[in-house]
Structure formats: C-alpha cells, structure tokens
C-alpha positions as CSV (number, residue, x, y, z in Angstrom):
1,M,-57.0,-19.1,62.9
2,D,-53.2,-18.9,62.9
3,R,-52.4,-22.1,61.1
4,R,-50.0,-22.3,58.2
5,V,-51.5,-23.2,54.8
6,F,-49.9,-26.3,53.4
7,L,-49.8,-25.6,49.7
8,A,-48.3,-29.0,49.1
9,L,-51.1,-30.7,51.0
10,G,-49.8,-34.2,50.5
11,A,-46.9,-33.6,52.9
12,A,-46.5,-36.6,55.2
13,G,-47.6,-36.0,58.8
14,V,-49.9,-33.1,58.2
15,L,-52.7,-35.1,59.6
16,G,-50.9,-38.3,60.3
17,A,-49.7,-41.2,58.1
18,G,-52.0,-43.5,56.2
19,G,-54.7,-43.0,53.6
20,W,-56.7,-39.8,53.4
21,W,-59.6,-41.7,51.9
22,L,-62.3,-42.4,54.4
23,M,-64.3,-45.6,54.3
24,A,-67.5,-44.4,55.9
25,P,-69.6,-46.8,58.0
26,R,-72.3,-47.5,55.4
27,G,-70.1,-49.6,53.3
28,P,-67.3,-49.6,50.7
29,Q,-69.1,-47.3,48.2
30,T,-69.3,-44.4,50.6
31,V,-65.8,-43.1,50.2
32,L,-64.9,-39.5,50.8
33,P,-61.8,-37.9,49.1
34,G,-59.1,-36.5,51.3
35,V,-57.0,-33.4,50.7
36,A,-53.8,-35.3,49.8
37,D,-55.6,-37.4,47.2
38,A,-56.8,-34.2,45.6
39,Q,-53.6,-32.1,45.9
40,T,-53.1,-31.6,42.2
41,P,-55.5,-31.1,39.3
42,A,-56.1,-34.1,37.1
43,N,-53.4,-34.5,34.4
44,G,-51.6,-31.4,35.5
45,A,-54.4,-29.2,34.2
46,A,-54.8,-25.6,35.2
47,P,-57.3,-24.7,37.9
48,D,-60.8,-25.1,36.6
49,F,-62.5,-21.8,37.7
50,E,-65.7,-22.7,35.8
51,R,-66.1,-25.9,37.8
52,V,-65.2,-24.1,41.0
53,P,-66.7,-20.6,40.6
54,D,-66.5,-17.9,43.1
55,M,-69.4,-17.7,45.5
56,V,-70.6,-14.1,45.5
57,R,-73.1,-12.1,47.4
58,G,-74.1,-8.5,46.7
59,D,-74.2,-6.2,43.7
60,P,-71.7,-7.2,41.1
61,D,-71.1,-3.5,40.4
62,A,-70.6,-2.5,44.1
63,P,-67.8,0.0,44.6
64,V,-65.9,-2.2,47.1
65,E,-64.9,-5.8,46.7
66,V,-64.3,-8.0,49.8
67,I,-62.9,-11.5,49.5
68,E,-62.9,-13.7,52.6
69,Y,-60.6,-16.6,52.8
70,A,-61.9,-19.0,55.4
71,S,-61.6,-22.6,56.6
72,L,-65.0,-24.2,57.5
73,T,-63.3,-25.8,60.6
74,C,-61.8,-22.5,61.8
75,P,-63.4,-21.3,65.1
76,H,-62.3,-17.7,64.3
77,C,-64.1,-17.9,61.0
78,A,-67.2,-19.3,62.7
79,N,-67.1,-16.4,65.1
80,F,-66.7,-13.9,62.3
81,H,-69.8,-15.4,60.6
82,R,-71.8,-15.2,63.8
83,N,-70.8,-11.7,65.0
84,V,-69.4,-9.6,62.1
85,Y,-70.7,-11.0,58.8
86,P,-74.5,-10.4,59.6
87,Q,-73.8,-6.7,60.2
88,L,-71.8,-6.5,57.0
89,V,-74.7,-8.0,55.1
90,E,-77.2,-5.6,56.6
91,N,-75.1,-2.4,56.3
92,Y,-72.9,-3.0,53.3
93,I,-73.7,-6.0,51.1
94,E,-77.5,-5.8,50.8
95,P,-77.4,-2.0,50.3
96,G,-75.1,-2.6,47.3
97,L,-71.9,-1.1,48.7
98,V,-69.9,-4.3,48.9
99,R,-69.5,-7.3,46.6
100,F,-68.6,-10.1,48.9
101,I,-66.8,-13.3,47.8
102,H,-66.3,-16.3,50.1
103,R,-63.4,-18.6,49.2
104,E,-62.6,-21.8,51.1
105,V,-59.3,-22.6,52.6
106,Y,-58.5,-26.3,53.2
107,F,-56.3,-26.8,56.3
108,D,-57.7,-30.3,56.8
109,R,-59.9,-32.9,55.2
110,Y,-63.0,-32.0,57.3
111,G,-62.9,-28.5,55.9
112,L,-62.7,-29.9,52.4
113,W,-65.6,-32.2,52.9
114,A,-67.7,-29.4,54.4
115,A,-66.9,-27.2,51.5
116,M,-67.9,-30.0,49.1
117,L,-71.2,-30.2,50.9
118,A,-71.7,-26.4,50.8
119,R,-71.2,-26.5,47.0
120,C,-73.7,-29.4,46.6
121,G,-76.7,-28.5,44.5
122,S,-77.4,-25.0,43.1
123,E,-75.3,-22.0,43.9
124,S,-78.3,-20.4,45.7
125,R,-77.8,-23.0,48.5
126,Y,-74.2,-22.0,49.2
127,F,-74.5,-19.2,51.7
128,P,-77.5,-20.7,53.6
129,M,-75.4,-23.9,53.8
130,L,-72.4,-21.9,55.1
131,D,-74.6,-20.4,57.8
132,M,-75.6,-23.9,59.0
133,I,-72.0,-25.2,58.8
134,Y,-70.5,-22.3,60.8
135,S,-73.3,-22.2,63.3
136,T,-73.0,-25.9,64.2
137,Q,-69.2,-26.2,63.6
138,S,-68.4,-27.5,67.1
139,D,-71.1,-30.2,66.7
140,W,-70.3,-31.7,63.3
141,A,-66.5,-31.2,63.4
142,G,-66.0,-32.1,67.1
143,S,-65.4,-35.8,66.7
144,S,-61.9,-37.3,66.3
145,D,-63.5,-40.1,64.3
146,P,-63.5,-39.1,60.5
147,A,-66.4,-41.5,59.9
148,Q,-68.5,-39.8,62.5
149,V,-67.7,-36.4,61.0
150,A,-68.7,-37.6,57.5
151,E,-72.0,-38.9,58.9
152,N,-72.5,-35.6,60.7
153,L,-72.1,-33.8,57.3
154,R,-74.4,-36.2,55.6
155,A,-77.1,-35.5,58.2
156,M,-76.6,-31.8,57.8
157,G,-77.1,-32.1,54.1
158,R,-80.3,-34.0,54.6
159,R,-81.5,-31.3,57.0
160,S,-80.9,-28.7,54.3
161,G,-83.2,-30.6,51.9
162,L,-80.8,-32.7,49.9
163,S,-81.5,-36.4,49.3
164,N,-79.1,-39.1,50.5
165,D,-78.1,-39.8,46.9
166,Q,-77.4,-36.1,46.3
167,V,-75.3,-35.8,49.4
168,D,-73.3,-39.0,48.7
169,A,-72.7,-38.0,45.1
170,C,-71.3,-34.6,46.2
171,L,-69.1,-36.0,49.0
172,Q,-67.7,-38.8,46.8
173,D,-66.8,-36.7,43.9
174,A,-63.0,-37.0,43.8
175,E,-62.6,-34.9,40.6
176,Q,-64.5,-32.1,42.3
177,A,-62.2,-32.3,45.3
178,Q,-59.2,-32.1,43.0
179,A,-60.6,-29.1,41.2
180,M,-61.4,-27.3,44.5
181,V,-58.0,-27.9,46.0
182,A,-56.3,-26.7,42.7
183,V,-58.3,-23.5,42.7
184,Y,-57.7,-22.9,46.4
185,Q,-53.9,-23.4,45.9
186,H,-54.0,-20.8,43.1
187,Y,-55.7,-18.1,45.1
188,A,-53.8,-18.9,48.3
189,S,-50.6,-18.4,46.4
190,E,-51.8,-15.3,44.6
191,H,-52.9,-13.5,47.8
192,Q,-50.3,-15.1,50.2
193,I,-53.0,-16.5,52.5
194,N,-51.5,-18.2,55.5
195,S,-54.2,-17.8,58.2
196,T,-57.9,-17.6,58.4
197,P,-60.0,-15.6,58.3
198,S,-58.1,-13.4,55.9
199,F,-59.6,-10.7,53.8
200,V,-58.6,-9.1,50.5
201,I,-60.4,-5.7,50.2
202,D,-59.9,-4.0,46.9
203,G,-56.7,-5.9,46.4
204,E,-55.3,-5.2,49.9
205,R,-54.8,-8.2,52.3
206,H,-56.1,-7.8,55.9
207,G,-56.3,-10.1,58.9
208,N,-59.3,-10.9,61.2
209,M,-60.9,-7.8,62.6
210,S,-63.9,-6.6,64.6
211,Y,-67.0,-5.2,63.0
212,D,-66.1,-1.7,64.0
213,D,-62.6,-2.0,62.4
214,F,-64.2,-3.5,59.3
215,A,-66.7,-0.8,59.0
216,A,-64.1,1.9,59.5
217,L,-62.0,0.4,56.7
218,L,-65.0,0.1,54.3
219,D,-66.2,3.6,55.1
220,G,-62.8,5.0,54.3
221,K,-62.9,3.3,50.9
222,L,-66.5,4.5,50.3
223,G,-65.5,8.0,51.2
224,G,-67.9,8.0,54.1
C-alpha cells in the first residue's frame, strides 16, 4: 500500500480533527485509544521491546530472516497473506529455511486497534488471529463509523475464543497502545519503512512481490 508512514502520528489532519479516542456504543467505559494519543512512549521512555515483542514464526536458527512490515488495514497486505504467505509457510518457514517476523505498521487507528486485538492473550494466538483479521479485512474495516469498526473487532475477538472482558481489556489498554506505537516508530525509522507491505530480508529492504519473485530471492540466499 503506497501510503506514507506518519512517524509523528499526532499531526493534525491525518485522519481529521477532533479526538482520536473512541467512545464505543456500549458506554463510557469502552474507550479505545487512538494513534495520536499513543504517539510517544510514557514519560519519554525508550521503546519497550519486552512489552511489544517480535512475533516470530519458524526456526530461530533458520539461515534466512524475513521481516514483514504490514498494516492490518492494507489491502495489499491482505492479498499477500492470502496468496503468497501460505506458500512461504509451506516451502520455507515450516521446513526451517526462513525465520519470519511480522511487525505491524500503524497508518490509522483501525490498524492499531486490530494489532492490539491480535496481541491479545498468549503469543500463540497471534498468527491465527492475523489470518482472521486479513481474511475478513473488508468486512470488519469497511465501515466509516469507528464505533462499528470497534464492535466488529470485539466480535472477531469473541469468535476467536476470547471473553468480552479479555477483548475489552486489550482494546482499552492505552499504555499498550503507547508501547506499540513507540516500537513501531523505532523500527520504521531504522528500516525506512514508508509503504506496506515491505520486507527486510537479511537486512535488505524490498517492496511487495509475487511468490515467484519471493522464492527466487530466497533461493538465491539459500544457494539453491
């Protein structure tokens, strides 16, 4: 998705004026944090990588490392996860050839909320939750009403087996939102990420590509 990353996510007019905090329809206690409210870590602290760990799939000692930078509201990212990623899992990740890291990019508050849901609960839930988020992206993110999008995400969380209390606790955690945005800003600056999906493969940045192009690149690094 060719959209600029706003590293100063609080800039006026990114998604319109007014509060980024969402008062969801079930009452004043169901408040979701927005990106601008979470644009800097609390008290100017450094990014908390322990609180926001990398989500990794594959052998930690695999010979090739692939980092994907993706927005959960990006249609190109959803297409990658439908049509390219499953083949990478089958042919490179599960055989132990690639260590795959998924890092979220927050172009908008919906993407931040979805990432907070994906990180809700144990780390083992993360990649299955991503599959659900990407496969139903046009359904849950298709509304222009933030309250409806929030409710769509809550419903998705319940379908994944989380309780209402668990979902609400995750989506209302402003400190977690701050930590996630701080870590995102750090990595986006380090790797100069300005569009999604982007990939850093053994330290080299690449844009979106087909499975055939991806496989050719990986095979070259693997000496195949």
